[in-house]
C-alpha positions as CSV (number, residue, x, y, z in Angstrom):
1,M,248.5,72.0,-42.6
2,T,248.0,75.1,-41.5
3,Y,250.5,77.8,-42.8
4,H,250.7,81.2,-40.9
5,L,252.1,84.0,-43.3
6,E,253.3,87.5,-43.0
7,L,254.4,90.8,-44.5
8,L,256.7,93.1,-42.8
9,H,257.1,95.8,-44.8
10,P,255.2,97.6,-47.3
11,T,258.5,96.7,-50.0
12,Q,257.5,92.9,-49.3
13,F,254.4,93.6,-51.1
14,L,254.4,92.2,-54.5
15,P,251.0,93.4,-56.1
16,T,248.9,92.2,-58.9
17,P,248.2,94.5,-61.7
18,P,243.9,95.5,-60.5
19,H,241.4,93.8,-62.5
20,P,240.1,96.3,-65.0
21,Q,236.3,95.6,-64.4
22,L,236.9,94.8,-60.3
23,S,235.5,97.8,-58.2
24,I,236.1,97.2,-54.5
25,Y,234.0,98.8,-51.6
26,Q,234.1,98.8,-47.8
27,I,230.9,97.8,-46.2
28,S,229.4,100.9,-44.6
29,P,227.6,101.2,-42.7
30,P,228.7,97.4,-41.5
31,D,226.0,95.1,-42.6
32,P,226.0,91.7,-40.0
33,Q,223.9,89.9,-42.5
34,L,225.7,90.7,-45.7
35,S,228.6,89.5,-43.8
36,L,227.1,86.5,-42.6
37,E,225.9,85.5,-46.0
38,L,229.3,86.2,-47.8
39,Y,231.3,84.1,-44.9
40,Q,228.8,81.2,-46.1
41,K,228.9,81.6,-49.8
42,V,232.5,82.2,-50.2
43,G,233.6,79.4,-47.1
44,G,230.8,76.8,-47.7
45,A,233.5,74.9,-50.0
46,W,236.6,75.3,-47.9
47,K,235.0,74.3,-44.8
48,W,234.5,77.6,-42.9
49,T,232.7,76.5,-39.8
50,D,233.9,78.5,-36.5
51,R,231.5,81.3,-37.1
52,L,228.3,79.3,-37.9
53,P,226.9,79.1,-34.4
54,W,227.4,82.8,-34.0
55,S,223.8,84.4,-33.1
56,P,222.7,87.6,-34.6
57,Q,224.3,89.7,-31.7
58,Q,227.9,88.5,-32.2
59,W,227.5,89.3,-35.9
60,H,226.4,92.7,-34.9
61,Q,229.4,92.8,-32.8
62,H,231.9,91.8,-34.7
63,T,230.7,93.6,-37.5
64,H,230.4,96.9,-35.6
65,S,233.7,96.6,-34.0
66,P,236.2,99.7,-34.8
67,N,238.8,97.2,-35.6
68,T,237.1,95.4,-38.1
69,I,236.7,96.2,-41.7
70,T,234.8,94.1,-44.3
71,T,235.3,95.0,-48.1
72,I,233.4,93.7,-50.7
73,A,234.5,93.1,-54.3
74,K,232.4,93.5,-57.4
75,I,232.3,93.3,-61.2
76,E,229.5,95.3,-62.5
77,N,226.7,95.2,-59.9
78,Q,227.6,91.2,-58.7
79,T,229.5,90.1,-56.0
80,V,232.4,88.4,-56.5
81,G,234.2,87.8,-53.5
82,Y,235.1,89.5,-50.0
83,F,237.4,90.3,-47.5
84,E,237.6,91.2,-43.8
85,L,240.5,93.0,-42.0
86,Q,241.2,93.1,-38.4
87,N,243.2,95.9,-36.8
88,Q,244.8,94.0,-33.7
89,P,247.6,95.3,-31.1
90,D,250.8,95.9,-31.7
91,H,250.0,97.5,-35.2
92,N,249.5,93.9,-36.5
93,V,246.2,93.8,-39.2
94,E,244.9,90.0,-39.9
95,I,243.4,89.0,-43.0
96,L,240.6,87.2,-40.9
97,Y,238.4,86.2,-44.4
98,F,239.8,86.2,-47.8
99,G,238.0,84.5,-51.0
100,L,235.4,84.8,-54.0
101,L,232.3,83.2,-54.4
102,P,232.4,79.9,-56.1
103,E,231.2,80.8,-59.3
104,F,234.2,83.6,-59.8
105,I,237.1,80.9,-58.7
106,G,239.4,80.5,-61.9
107,K,238.4,83.7,-63.6
108,K,242.0,85.9,-62.4
109,L,240.5,87.7,-59.7
110,G,242.5,86.3,-56.9
111,G,245.5,88.0,-57.2
112,P,243.6,91.4,-57.6
113,L,241.3,91.1,-54.5
114,L,244.2,89.5,-52.6
115,S,246.1,92.9,-53.8
116,A,243.4,94.9,-52.6
117,A,243.2,93.6,-49.4
118,I,246.9,94.1,-48.8
119,S,246.8,97.6,-50.0
120,Q,244.0,98.4,-47.7
121,A,245.6,96.6,-44.9
122,W,248.8,98.8,-45.2
123,Q,246.6,101.9,-45.4
124,I,245.5,101.4,-41.7
125,P,247.7,103.9,-39.5
126,Q,250.7,102.6,-38.2
127,T,250.3,98.9,-39.6
128,K,253.6,97.5,-39.0
129,R,252.8,93.7,-40.3
130,I,249.9,92.0,-42.3
131,W,249.2,88.5,-41.4
132,V,246.9,86.0,-42.6
133,H,246.9,81.8,-42.3
134,T,245.4,79.2,-44.8
135,C,245.3,75.6,-44.6
136,T,245.1,72.4,-46.8
137,D,241.3,72.8,-46.7
138,D,241.5,76.3,-48.5
139,H,241.4,76.3,-52.4
140,Q,244.6,74.6,-53.7
141,H,246.0,77.9,-55.2
142,A,245.5,79.9,-52.0
143,L,248.9,79.1,-50.1
144,A,250.6,80.0,-53.6
145,N,248.5,83.3,-54.0
146,Y,249.6,84.8,-50.7
147,Q,253.6,83.7,-51.4
148,A,253.2,85.2,-54.9
149,R,251.8,88.6,-53.1
150,G,254.9,88.6,-50.9
151,F,254.1,86.9,-48.0
152,K,256.2,84.6,-45.9
153,I,255.5,81.5,-43.7
154,F,256.6,81.9,-40.4
155,K,254.7,78.9,-38.6
156,T,253.2,75.5,-39.9
157,E,250.6,73.7,-37.9
158,P,249.4,70.3,-38.6
159,A,246.0,69.8,-39.3
160,P,243.8,69.5,-36.1
161,P,242.2,65.7,-36.0
162,P,238.9,65.6,-37.9
């Protein structure tokens, strides 16, 4: 099952307190190779495959788009996760990708990282809506994390056939 969720106003956002050791850094300048590595490392366990066939040129175009923001999270000097935001028409911002590296799952970092992503999305000028989708192939607590931050489901779809 795929769940599409949205936040329609900043007052709906229920942030998690920041993790005291977690630092958030926007990747600037864009780094297509780093984005590919994060996509593979974070998404490997969750069957993220849509970008695997991308050429280096496609990665470059995507990461250098003025509508794409890629942000990493670190503890000390170690990357623990990332998220990617896309500024879309009609003042929508999609959380395209979000997740932790496998060795950091279960360490209470998902809520603070998602809160950082939502905060950053609301800071994009004229944002009226933040949306995301998750599915039953994602981490078992993904949907609950989104809902705990205030997201509401606006559409569900059955899983595609294998």
